[in-house]
PDB file of N, CA, C and O in Angstrom, chain B, residues numbered from 101:
ATOM      1  N   UNK B 101     -94.559 110.245-143.847  1.00  0.00           N
ATOM      2  CA  UNK B 101     -93.465 110.998-144.286  1.00  0.00           C
ATOM      3  C   UNK B 101     -93.647 112.651-144.594  1.00  0.00           C
ATOM      4  O   UNK B 101     -94.486 112.895-145.460  1.00  0.00           O
ATOM      5  N   UNK B 102     -93.110 113.567-144.120  1.00  0.00           N
ATOM      6  CA  UNK B 102     -93.475 114.797-144.186  1.00  0.00           C
ATOM      7  C   UNK B 102     -93.546 115.229-145.464  1.00  0.00           C
ATOM      8  O   UNK B 102     -92.822 114.707-146.312  1.00  0.00           O
ATOM      9  N   UNK B 103     -94.638 116.491-145.871  1.00  0.00           N
ATOM     10  CA  UNK B 103     -94.462 117.309-146.521  1.00  0.00           C
ATOM     11  C   UNK B 103     -93.324 118.164-147.330  1.00  0.00           C
ATOM     12  O   UNK B 103     -93.092 118.334-148.527  1.00  0.00           O
ATOM     13  N   UNK B 104     -92.787 118.574-146.244  1.00  0.00           N
ATOM     14  CA  UNK B 104     -91.573 119.478-146.475  1.00  0.00           C
ATOM     15  C   UNK B 104     -90.292 118.481-147.061  1.00  0.00           C
ATOM     16  O   UNK B 104     -89.215 118.970-147.403  1.00  0.00           O
ATOM     17  N   UNK B 105     -90.562 117.112-147.117  1.00  0.00           N
ATOM     18  CA  UNK B 105     -89.436 116.190-148.109  1.00  0.00           C
ATOM     19  C   UNK B 105     -90.085 115.912-149.170  1.00  0.00           C
ATOM     20  O   UNK B 105     -89.464 115.605-150.188  1.00  0.00           O
ATOM     21  N   UNK B 106     -91.390 115.960-149.154  1.00  0.00           N
ATOM     22  CA  UNK B 106     -91.626 115.346-150.164  1.00  0.00           C
ATOM     23  C   UNK B 106     -91.990 116.786-151.595  1.00  0.00           C
ATOM     24  O   UNK B 106     -92.060 116.525-152.796  1.00  0.00           O
ATOM     25  N   UNK B 107     -92.135 117.988-151.078  1.00  0.00           N
ATOM     26  CA  UNK B 107     -92.604 119.048-151.669  1.00  0.00           C
ATOM     27  C   UNK B 107     -91.765 119.716-152.265  1.00  0.00           C
ATOM     28  O   UNK B 107     -90.965 120.078-151.402  1.00  0.00           O
ATOM     29  N   UNK B 108     -91.293 120.318-153.774  1.00  0.00           N
ATOM     30  CA  UNK B 108     -89.947 121.042-154.006  1.00  0.00           C
ATOM     31  C   UNK B 108     -89.773 122.066-153.617  1.00  0.00           C
ATOM     32  O   UNK B 108     -90.768 122.729-153.911  1.00  0.00           O
ATOM     33  N   UNK B 109     -89.051 122.669-153.084  1.00  0.00           N
ATOM     34  CA  UNK B 109     -88.533 123.895-152.447  1.00  0.00           C
ATOM     35  C   UNK B 109     -88.637 124.952-153.893  1.00  0.00           C
ATOM     36  O   UNK B 109     -88.136 124.713-154.992  1.00  0.00           O
ATOM     37  N   UNK B 110     -89.401 126.097-153.516  1.00  0.00           N
ATOM     38  CA  UNK B 110     -89.662 127.111-154.764  1.00  0.00           C
ATOM     39  C   UNK B 110     -89.189 128.203-154.263  1.00  0.00           C
ATOM     40  O   UNK B 110     -89.290 129.080-155.121  1.00  0.00           O
ATOM     41  N   UNK B 111     -88.563 128.738-152.985  1.00  0.00           N
ATOM     42  CA  UNK B 111     -88.656 129.765-152.094  1.00  0.00           C
ATOM     43  C   UNK B 111     -87.954 129.971-150.866  1.00  0.00           C
ATOM     44  O   UNK B 111     -87.808 129.004-150.119  1.00  0.00           O
ATOM     45  N   UNK B 112     -87.407 131.316-150.484  1.00  0.00           N
ATOM     46  CA  UNK B 112     -86.184 131.024-149.372  1.00  0.00           C
ATOM     47  C   UNK B 112     -87.222 130.591-148.185  1.00  0.00           C
ATOM     48  O   UNK B 112     -86.788 129.816-147.332  1.00  0.00           O
ATOM     49  N   UNK B 113     -88.336 130.972-148.105  1.00  0.00           N
ATOM     50  CA  UNK B 113     -89.366 130.997-146.528  1.00  0.00           C
ATOM     51  C   UNK B 113     -88.989 128.930-146.744  1.00  0.00           C
ATOM     52  O   UNK B 113     -88.370 128.309-145.881  1.00  0.00           O
ATOM     53  N   UNK B 114     -89.475 128.340-147.894  1.00  0.00           N
ATOM     54  CA  UNK B 114     -89.501 126.656-147.812  1.00  0.00           C
ATOM     55  C   UNK B 114     -88.419 126.584-147.768  1.00  0.00           C
ATOM     56  O   UNK B 114     -88.144 125.459-147.353  1.00  0.00           O
ATOM     57  N   UNK B 115     -87.196 127.374-148.037  1.00  0.00           N
ATOM     58  CA  UNK B 115     -85.906 126.628-147.597  1.00  0.00           C
ATOM     59  C   UNK B 115     -85.649 126.556-146.029  1.00  0.00           C
ATOM     60  O   UNK B 115     -85.407 125.490-145.463  1.00  0.00           O
ATOM     61  N   UNK B 116     -85.718 127.717-145.410  1.00  0.00           N
ATOM     62  CA  UNK B 116     -85.711 127.804-144.291  1.00  0.00           C
ATOM     63  C   UNK B 116     -86.636 126.679-143.212  1.00  0.00           C
ATOM     64  O   UNK B 116     -86.244 125.985-142.274  1.00  0.00           O
ATOM     65  N   UNK B 117     -88.106 126.876-143.863  1.00  0.00           N
ATOM     66  CA  UNK B 117     -89.173 125.740-143.120  1.00  0.00           C
ATOM     67  C   UNK B 117     -87.894 124.235-143.332  1.00  0.00           C
ATOM     68  O   UNK B 117     -87.289 123.797-142.354  1.00  0.00           O
ATOM     69  N   UNK B 118     -87.715 123.697-144.656  1.00  0.00           N
ATOM     70  CA  UNK B 118     -87.049 122.561-144.758  1.00  0.00           C
ATOM     71  C   UNK B 118     -85.970 122.467-143.400  1.00  0.00           C
ATOM     72  O   UNK B 118     -86.027 121.703-142.436  1.00  0.00           O
ATOM     73  N   UNK B 119     -84.813 123.721-143.769  1.00  0.00           N
ATOM     74  CA  UNK B 119     -84.012 123.295-142.356  1.00  0.00           C
ATOM     75  C   UNK B 119     -84.305 123.325-141.295  1.00  0.00           C
ATOM     76  O   UNK B 119     -83.596 122.902-140.381  1.00  0.00           O
ATOM     77  N   UNK B 120     -85.350 123.798-141.170  1.00  0.00           N
ATOM     78  CA  UNK B 120     -85.598 124.164-139.951  1.00  0.00           C
ATOM     79  C   UNK B 120     -86.165 122.554-139.070  1.00  0.00           C
ATOM     80  O   UNK B 120     -85.981 122.103-137.940  1.00  0.00           O
ATOM     81  N   UNK B 121     -86.993 122.023-140.431  1.00  0.00           N
ATOM     82  CA  UNK B 121     -87.421 120.136-140.105  1.00  0.00           C
ATOM     83  C   UNK B 121     -86.256 119.382-139.981  1.00  0.00           C
ATOM     84  O   UNK B 121     -86.015 118.616-139.049  1.00  0.00           O
ATOM     85  N   UNK B 122     -85.492 119.629-141.001  1.00  0.00           N
ATOM     86  CA  UNK B 122     -84.347 118.482-140.693  1.00  0.00           C
ATOM     87  C   UNK B 122     -83.525 118.914-139.300  1.00  0.00           C
ATOM     88  O   UNK B 122     -83.131 118.151-138.418  1.00  0.00           O
ATOM     89  N   UNK B 123     -83.450 119.701-139.336  1.00  0.00           N
ATOM     90  CA  UNK B 123     -82.352 120.270-138.095  1.00  0.00           C
ATOM     91  C   UNK B 123     -83.271 119.823-136.562  1.00  0.00           C
ATOM     92  O   UNK B 123     -82.704 119.859-135.470  1.00  0.00           O
ATOM     93  N   UNK B 124     -84.504 119.481-136.690  1.00  0.00           N
ATOM     94  CA  UNK B 124     -85.568 118.720-135.366  1.00  0.00           C
ATOM     95  C   UNK B 124     -85.458 117.407-135.433  1.00  0.00           C
ATOM     96  O   UNK B 124     -85.750 116.661-134.498  1.00  0.00           O
ATOM     97  N   UNK B 125     -84.845 116.871-137.022  1.00  0.00           N
ATOM     98  CA  UNK B 125     -84.714 115.555-136.916  1.00  0.00           C
ATOM     99  C   UNK B 125     -83.481 114.891-136.475  1.00  0.00           C
ATOM    100  O   UNK B 125     -83.432 114.363-135.364  1.00  0.00           O
ATOM    101  N   UNK B 126     -82.573 114.886-137.210  1.00  0.00           N
ATOM    102  CA  UNK B 126     -81.313 114.241-137.130  1.00  0.00           C
ATOM    103  C   UNK B 126     -80.153 115.241-137.747  1.00  0.00           C
ATOM    104  O   UNK B 126     -80.276 115.780-138.847  1.00  0.00           O
ATOM    105  N   UNK B 127     -79.108 115.397-136.959  1.00  0.00           N
ATOM    106  CA  UNK B 127     -78.382 116.728-137.879  1.00  0.00           C
ATOM    107  C   UNK B 127     -77.411 116.221-138.476  1.00  0.00           C
ATOM    108  O   UNK B 127     -76.707 115.406-137.879  1.00  0.00           O
ATOM    109  N   UNK B 128     -77.168 116.548-139.671  1.00  0.00           N
ATOM    110  CA  UNK B 128     -76.427 116.307-140.445  1.00  0.00           C
ATOM    111  C   UNK B 128     -76.068 117.161-141.528  1.00  0.00           C
ATOM    112  O   UNK B 128     -76.962 117.937-141.866  1.00  0.00           O
ATOM    113  N   UNK B 129     -74.931 117.229-142.202  1.00  0.00           N
ATOM    114  CA  UNK B 129     -74.503 118.396-143.195  1.00  0.00           C
ATOM    115  C   UNK B 129     -75.251 118.429-144.848  1.00  0.00           C
ATOM    116  O   UNK B 129     -75.047 117.697-145.816  1.00  0.00           O
ATOM    117  N   UNK B 130     -75.815 119.143-144.737  1.00  0.00           N
ATOM    118  CA  UNK B 130     -76.323 119.186-146.072  1.00  0.00           C
ATOM    119  C   UNK B 130     -75.667 118.780-147.223  1.00  0.00           C
ATOM    120  O   UNK B 130     -76.276 118.266-148.160  1.00  0.00           O
ATOM    121  N   UNK B 131     -74.687 118.937-147.224  1.00  0.00           N
ATOM    122  CA  UNK B 131     -73.458 117.969-148.363  1.00  0.00           C
ATOM    123  C   UNK B 131     -74.048 116.628-148.729  1.00  0.00           C
ATOM    124  O   UNK B 131     -74.495 116.129-149.762  1.00  0.00           O
ATOM    125  N   UNK B 132     -73.808 116.092-147.002  1.00  0.00           N
ATOM    126  CA  UNK B 132     -73.797 114.690-147.148  1.00  0.00           C
ATOM    127  C   UNK B 132     -74.841 113.795-147.809  1.00  0.00           C
ATOM    128  O   UNK B 132     -75.856 114.481-147.924  1.00  0.00           O
ATOM    129  N   UNK B 133     -74.985 112.941-148.148  1.00  0.00           N
ATOM    130  CA  UNK B 133     -76.180 112.029-148.673  1.00  0.00           C
ATOM    131  C   UNK B 133     -76.859 111.344-148.086  1.00  0.00           C
ATOM    132  O   UNK B 133     -76.381 110.229-147.875  1.00  0.00           O
ATOM    133  N   UNK B 134     -77.976 111.560-147.645  1.00  0.00           N
ATOM    134  CA  UNK B 134     -78.783 111.006-146.879  1.00  0.00           C
ATOM    135  C   UNK B 134     -79.058 109.653-146.550  1.00  0.00           C
ATOM    136  O   UNK B 134     -79.598 109.179-145.550  1.00  0.00           O
ATOM    137  N   UNK B 135     -78.626 109.150-147.496  1.00  0.00           N
ATOM    138  CA  UNK B 135     -78.534 107.388-147.057  1.00  0.00           C
ATOM    139  C   UNK B 135     -77.294 106.947-145.777  1.00  0.00           C
ATOM    140  O   UNK B 135     -77.277 105.873-145.174  1.00  0.00           O
ATOM    141  N   UNK B 136     -76.245 108.181-145.575  1.00  0.00           N
ATOM    142  CA  UNK B 136     -75.485 108.050-144.865  1.00  0.00           C
ATOM    143  C   UNK B 136     -75.801 108.663-143.247  1.00  0.00           C
ATOM    144  O   UNK B 136     -74.957 108.835-142.368  1.00  0.00           O
ATOM    145  N   UNK B 137     -77.487 108.966-143.150  1.00  0.00           N
ATOM    146  CA  UNK B 137     -77.830 109.367-141.528  1.00  0.00           C
ATOM    147  C   UNK B 137     -78.155 108.441-141.237  1.00  0.00           C
ATOM    148  O   UNK B 137     -79.035 107.775-141.783  1.00  0.00           O
ATOM    149  N   UNK B 138     -77.279 108.058-139.938  1.00  0.00           N
ATOM    150  CA  UNK B 138     -77.629 107.131-139.200  1.00  0.00           C
ATOM    151  C   UNK B 138     -78.198 107.196-137.623  1.00  0.00           C
ATOM    152  O   UNK B 138     -77.952 108.259-137.054  1.00  0.00           O
ATOM    153  N   UNK B 139     -78.920 106.199-136.859  1.00  0.00           N
ATOM    154  CA  UNK B 139     -79.137 106.063-135.467  1.00  0.00           C
ATOM    155  C   UNK B 139     -77.644 105.821-134.673  1.00  0.00           C
ATOM    156  O   UNK B 139     -76.573 105.357-135.065  1.00  0.00           O
ATOM    157  N   UNK B 140     -77.998 106.240-133.662  1.00  0.00           N
ATOM    158  CA  UNK B 140     -76.750 106.202-132.921  1.00  0.00           C
ATOM    159  C   UNK B 140     -76.254 104.566-132.890  1.00  0.00           C
ATOM    160  O   UNK B 140     -75.066 104.254-132.808  1.00  0.00           O
ATOM    161  N   UNK B 141     -77.218 103.712-132.960  1.00  0.00           N
ATOM    162  CA  UNK B 141     -76.584 102.190-133.081  1.00  0.00           C
ATOM    163  C   UNK B 141     -76.812 101.532-134.495  1.00  0.00           C
ATOM    164  O   UNK B 141     -77.069 100.336-134.632  1.00  0.00           O
ATOM    165  N   UNK B 142     -76.650 102.743-135.895  1.00  0.00           N
ATOM    166  CA  UNK B 142     -76.321 102.268-136.681  1.00  0.00           C
ATOM    167  C   UNK B 142     -77.194 102.554-137.738  1.00  0.00           C
ATOM    168  O   UNK B 142     -76.800 103.194-138.713  1.00  0.00           O
ATOM    169  N   UNK B 143     -78.240 102.179-137.647  1.00  0.00           N
ATOM    170  CA  UNK B 143     -79.276 102.030-138.318  1.00  0.00           C
ATOM    171  C   UNK B 143     -79.656 103.474-139.761  1.00  0.00           C
ATOM    172  O   UNK B 143     -79.753 104.682-139.546  1.00  0.00           O
ATOM    173  N   UNK B 144     -79.773 102.846-140.955  1.00  0.00           N
ATOM    174  CA  UNK B 144     -80.052 104.211-141.705  1.00  0.00           C
ATOM    175  C   UNK B 144     -81.508 104.605-140.999  1.00  0.00           C
ATOM    176  O   UNK B 144     -82.230 103.833-140.368  1.00  0.00           O
ATOM    177  N   UNK B 145     -81.761 106.111-141.293  1.00  0.00           N
ATOM    178  CA  UNK B 145     -82.801 106.486-140.791  1.00  0.00           C
ATOM    179  C   UNK B 145     -83.651 106.681-141.889  1.00  0.00           C
ATOM    180  O   UNK B 145     -84.793 106.223-141.860  1.00  0.00           O
ATOM    181  N   UNK B 146     -83.200 107.350-142.917  1.00  0.00           N
ATOM    182  CA  UNK B 146     -83.926 107.293-144.219  1.00  0.00           C
ATOM    183  C   UNK B 146     -83.917 106.050-145.105  1.00  0.00           C
ATOM    184  O   UNK B 146     -82.911 105.445-145.475  1.00  0.00           O
ATOM    185  N   UNK B 147     -85.354 105.721-145.428  1.00  0.00           N
ATOM    186  CA  UNK B 147     -85.434 104.772-146.862  1.00  0.00           C
ATOM    187  C   UNK B 147     -84.738 105.562-148.071  1.00  0.00           C
ATOM    188  O   UNK B 147     -84.372 106.718-148.284  1.00  0.00           O
ATOM    189  N   UNK B 148     -84.750 104.040-148.915  1.00  0.00           N
ATOM    190  CA  UNK B 148     -83.572 104.718-150.268  1.00  0.00           C
ATOM    191  C   UNK B 148     -84.831 105.947-150.725  1.00  0.00           C
ATOM    192  O   UNK B 148     -84.268 107.000-151.024  1.00  0.00           O
ATOM    193  N   UNK B 149     -86.423 106.044-150.845  1.00  0.00           N
ATOM    194  CA  UNK B 149     -86.930 107.088-151.198  1.00  0.00           C
ATOM    195  C   UNK B 149     -87.205 108.406-150.929  1.00  0.00           C
ATOM    196  O   UNK B 149     -87.472 109.457-151.512  1.00  0.00           O
ATOM    197  N   UNK B 150     -86.989 107.819-149.490  1.00  0.00           N
ATOM    198  CA  UNK B 150     -87.057 109.401-148.420  1.00  0.00           C
ATOM    199  C   UNK B 150     -85.767 110.030-148.997  1.00  0.00           C
ATOM    200  O   UNK B 150     -85.851 111.086-149.624  1.00  0.00           O
ATOM    201  N   UNK B 151     -84.525 109.393-148.798  1.00  0.00           N
ATOM    202  CA  UNK B 151     -83.221 109.672-148.837  1.00  0.00           C
ATOM    203  C   UNK B 151     -83.358 110.490-150.245  1.00  0.00           C
ATOM    204  O   UNK B 151     -82.931 111.638-150.121  1.00  0.00           O
ATOM    205  N   UNK B 152     -83.827 110.201-151.500  1.00  0.00           N
ATOM    206  CA  UNK B 152     -83.698 110.151-152.621  1.00  0.00           C
ATOM    207  C   UNK B 152     -84.407 111.702-152.671  1.00  0.00           C
ATOM    208  O   UNK B 152     -83.781 112.653-153.138  1.00  0.00           O
ATOM    209  N   UNK B 153     -85.487 111.809-152.250  1.00  0.00           N
ATOM    210  CA  UNK B 153     -86.280 113.229-151.740  1.00  0.00           C
ATOM    211  C   UNK B 153     -85.302 114.090-151.264  1.00  0.00           C
ATOM    212  O   UNK B 153     -84.779 114.939-151.986  1.00  0.00           O
ATOM    213  N   UNK B 154     -84.975 113.901-149.914  1.00  0.00           N
ATOM    214  CA  UNK B 154     -84.145 114.676-149.549  1.00  0.00           C
ATOM    215  C   UNK B 154     -82.890 115.384-149.852  1.00  0.00           C
ATOM    216  O   UNK B 154     -82.544 116.508-149.489  1.00  0.00           O
ATOM    217  N   UNK B 155     -82.223 114.457-150.639  1.00  0.00           N
ATOM    218  CA  UNK B 155     -80.978 114.809-151.205  1.00  0.00           C
ATOM    219  C   UNK B 155     -81.776 115.867-152.409  1.00  0.00           C
ATOM    220  O   UNK B 155     -81.113 116.825-152.810  1.00  0.00           O
ATOM    221  N   UNK B 156     -82.922 115.704-152.856  1.00  0.00           N
ATOM    222  CA  UNK B 156     -83.122 116.745-153.686  1.00  0.00           C
ATOM    223  C   UNK B 156     -83.420 118.071-153.276  1.00  0.00           C
ATOM    224  O   UNK B 156     -83.153 119.163-153.775  1.00  0.00           O
ATOM    225  N   UNK B 157     -84.204 117.634-151.970  1.00  0.00           N
ATOM    226  CA  UNK B 157     -84.217 119.196-150.874  1.00  0.00           C
ATOM    227  C   UNK B 157     -83.451 119.593-150.777  1.00  0.00           C
ATOM    228  O   UNK B 157     -83.521 120.804-150.985  1.00  0.00           O
ATOM    229  N   UNK B 158     -81.919 119.009-150.364  1.00  0.00           N
ATOM    230  CA  UNK B 158     -80.652 119.812-150.086  1.00  0.00           C
ATOM    231  C   UNK B 158     -80.022 120.390-151.294  1.00  0.00           C
ATOM    232  O   UNK B 158     -79.085 121.186-151.226  1.00  0.00           O
ATOM    233  N   UNK B 159     -80.482 120.031-152.261  1.00  0.00           N
ATOM    234  CA  UNK B 159     -79.928 120.711-153.548  1.00  0.00           C
ATOM    235  C   UNK B 159     -80.523 121.931-153.841  1.00  0.00           C
ATOM    236  O   UNK B 159     -79.884 122.891-154.272  1.00  0.00           O
ATOM    237  N   UNK B 160     -81.672 121.936-153.634  1.00  0.00           N
ATOM    238  CA  UNK B 160     -83.094 123.309-153.502  1.00  0.00           C
ATOM    239  C   UNK B 160     -82.800 123.908-152.904  1.00  0.00           C
ATOM    240  O   UNK B 160     -82.861 125.055-153.349  1.00  0.00           O
ATOM    241  N   UNK B 161     -82.278 123.805-151.549  1.00  0.00           N
ATOM    242  CA  UNK B 161     -82.153 124.764-151.072  1.00  0.00           C
ATOM    243  C   UNK B 161     -80.987 125.857-151.044  1.00  0.00           C
ATOM    244  O   UNK B 161     -80.910 126.883-150.368  1.00  0.00           O
ATOM    245  N   UNK B 162     -80.156 125.356-151.930  1.00  0.00           N
ATOM    246  CA  UNK B 162     -78.963 126.016-152.654  1.00  0.00           C
ATOM    247  C   UNK B 162     -79.946 127.266-153.470  1.00  0.00           C
ATOM    248  O   UNK B 162     -80.181 128.436-153.170  1.00  0.00           O
ATOM    249  N   UNK B 163     -80.167 126.818-154.067  1.00  0.00           N
ATOM    250  CA  UNK B 163     -81.089 127.536-155.014  1.00  0.00           C
ATOM    251  C   UNK B 163     -81.834 128.884-154.442  1.00  0.00           C
ATOM    252  O   UNK B 163     -81.849 129.855-155.199  1.00  0.00           O
ATOM    253  N   UNK B 164     -82.446 129.001-153.168  1.00  0.00           N
ATOM    254  CA  UNK B 164     -83.026 129.976-152.472  1.00  0.00           C
ATOM    255  C   UNK B 164     -82.413 130.410-151.221  1.00  0.00           C
ATOM    256  O   UNK B 164     -83.175 131.135-150.582  1.00  0.00           O
ATOM    257  N   UNK B 165     -81.499 130.242-150.769  1.00  0.00           N
ATOM    258  CA  UNK B 165     -81.049 130.951-149.778  1.00  0.00           C
ATOM    259  C   UNK B 165     -79.176 130.895-150.213  1.00  0.00           C
ATOM    260  O   UNK B 165     -78.487 129.885-150.349  1.00  0.00           O
ATOM    261  N   UNK B 166     -78.808 132.162-150.331  1.00  0.00           N
ATOM    262  CA  UNK B 166     -77.269 132.388-150.653  1.00  0.00           C
ATOM    263  C   UNK B 166     -76.493 131.673-149.872  1.00  0.00           C
ATOM    264  O   UNK B 166     -75.801 130.799-150.395  1.00  0.00           O
ATOM    265  N   UNK B 167     -76.445 131.874-148.548  1.00  0.00           N
ATOM    266  CA  UNK B 167     -75.408 130.689-147.544  1.00  0.00           C
ATOM    267  C   UNK B 167     -76.077 130.231-146.493  1.00  0.00           C
ATOM    268  O   UNK B 167     -76.174 130.717-145.366  1.00  0.00           O
ATOM    269  N   UNK B 168     -76.828 128.628-147.232  1.00  0.00           N
ATOM    270  CA  UNK B 168     -77.305 127.954-146.149  1.00  0.00           C
ATOM    271  C   UNK B 168     -76.908 127.922-144.820  1.00  0.00           C
ATOM    272  O   UNK B 168     -77.592 128.088-143.810  1.00  0.00           O
ATOM    273  N   UNK B 169     -75.567 127.659-144.951  1.00  0.00           N
ATOM    274  CA  UNK B 169     -74.844 127.083-143.806  1.00  0.00           C
ATOM    275  C   UNK B 169     -74.909 128.288-142.867  1.00  0.00           C
ATOM    276  O   UNK B 169     -74.846 128.003-141.671  1.00  0.00           O
ATOM    277  N   UNK B 170     -75.004 129.360-143.131  1.00  0.00           N
ATOM    278  CA  UNK B 170     -74.780 130.745-142.167  1.00  0.00           C
ATOM    279  C   UNK B 170     -76.131 130.197-141.931  1.00  0.00           C
ATOM    280  O   UNK B 170     -75.599 129.677-140.950  1.00  0.00           O
ATOM    281  N   UNK B 171     -77.411 129.790-141.870  1.00  0.00           N
ATOM    282  CA  UNK B 171     -78.543 129.769-141.542  1.00  0.00           C
ATOM    283  C   UNK B 171     -78.810 128.234-140.512  1.00  0.00           C
ATOM    284  O   UNK B 171     -79.456 128.012-139.488  1.00  0.00           O
ATOM    285  N   UNK B 172     -78.055 127.507-141.297  1.00  0.00           N
ATOM    286  CA  UNK B 172     -78.088 126.369-140.720  1.00  0.00           C
ATOM    287  C   UNK B 172     -76.977 126.403-138.695  1.00  0.00           C
ATOM    288  O   UNK B 172     -77.183 125.976-137.559  1.00  0.00           O
ATOM    289  N   UNK B 173     -76.217 126.953-139.207  1.00  0.00           N
ATOM    290  CA  UNK B 173     -75.129 127.596-137.612  1.00  0.00           C
ATOM    291  C   UNK B 173     -76.207 128.260-136.779  1.00  0.00           C
ATOM    292  O   UNK B 173     -76.512 127.766-135.693  1.00  0.00           O
ATOM    293  N   UNK B 174     -76.899 129.537-137.307  1.00  0.00           N
ATOM    294  CA  UNK B 174     -77.824 130.334-136.354  1.00  0.00           C
ATOM    295  C   UNK B 174     -78.993 129.270-135.807  1.00  0.00           C
ATOM    296  O   UNK B 174     -79.342 129.397-134.633  1.00  0.00           O
ATOM    297  N   UNK B 175     -79.505 128.401-136.487  1.00  0.00           N
ATOM    298  CA  UNK B 175     -80.315 127.496-136.282  1.00  0.00           C
ATOM    299  C   UNK B 175     -80.096 126.457-134.888  1.00  0.00           C
ATOM    300  O   UNK B 175     -80.844 126.066-133.992  1.00  0.00           O
ATOM    301  N   UNK B 176     -78.817 126.274-135.197  1.00  0.00           N
ATOM    302  CA  UNK B 176     -78.271 125.272-134.277  1.00  0.00           C
ATOM    303  C   UNK B 176     -77.561 126.333-132.654  1.00  0.00           C
ATOM    304  O   UNK B 176     -77.257 126.026-131.501  1.00  0.00           O
ATOM    305  N   UNK B 177     -77.569 127.301-133.264  1.00  0.00           N
ATOM    306  CA  UNK B 177     -76.956 128.608-132.157  1.00  0.00           C
ATOM    307  C   UNK B 177     -77.988 128.788-131.236  1.00  0.00           C
ATOM    308  O   UNK B 177     -77.916 128.833-130.008  1.00  0.00           O
ATOM    309  N   UNK B 178     -79.287 128.920-132.221  1.00  0.00           N
ATOM    310  CA  UNK B 178     -80.296 129.073-131.267  1.00  0.00           C
ATOM    311  C   UNK B 178     -80.944 128.257-130.254  1.00  0.00           C
ATOM    312  O   UNK B 178     -81.392 128.576-129.153  1.00  0.00           O
ATOM    313  N   UNK B 179     -80.891 126.784-131.044  1.00  0.00           N
ATOM    314  CA  UNK B 179     -81.104 125.666-130.249  1.00  0.00           C
ATOM    315  C   UNK B 179     -80.330 125.435-129.064  1.00  0.00           C
ATOM    316  O   UNK B 179     -80.815 125.125-127.975  1.00  0.00           O
ATOM    317  N   UNK B 180     -79.002 125.608-129.331  1.00  0.00           N
ATOM    318  CA  UNK B 180     -78.352 125.472-127.986  1.00  0.00           C
ATOM    319  C   UNK B 180     -78.686 126.741-126.879  1.00  0.00           C
ATOM    320  O   UNK B 180     -78.520 126.584-125.669  1.00  0.00           O
ATOM    321  N   UNK B 181     -79.056 127.698-127.328  1.00  0.00           N
ATOM    322  CA  UNK B 181     -79.340 128.798-126.282  1.00  0.00           C
ATOM    323  C   UNK B 181     -80.647 128.405-125.449  1.00  0.00           C
ATOM    324  O   UNK B 181     -80.881 128.841-124.322  1.00  0.00           O
ATOM    325  N   UNK B 182     -81.436 127.556-126.129  1.00  0.00           N
ATOM    326  CA  UNK B 182     -82.687 126.652-125.338  1.00  0.00           C
ATOM    327  C   UNK B 182     -82.380 125.896-124.545  1.00  0.00           C
ATOM    328  O   UNK B 182     -83.277 125.757-123.713  1.00  0.00           O
ATOM    329  N   UNK B 183     -81.196 125.070-124.288  1.00  0.00           N
ATOM    330  CA  UNK B 183     -80.825 124.234-123.815  1.00  0.00           C
ATOM    331  C   UNK B 183     -80.701 124.585-122.161  1.00  0.00           C
ATOM    332  O   UNK B 183     -80.277 123.733-121.379  1.00  0.00           O
TER     333      UNK B 183
END
């Protein structure tokens, strides 16, 4: 399990690193419960322990970034430019 999922987010830099990591995995909205993230064939991506930690991290990013959605959109736009 990645340390970014296991470690509490305590500042904006960590929040951005966490978002960058999640955006390289499976794209989903941070308001969604991590248990709802599935592969194309319908299997859950994260087990219960991972989902619990991810849900906590998703909550923490809002404590350190004023508008995490704007940051997420910028990350996605940058990724699209690389294609």
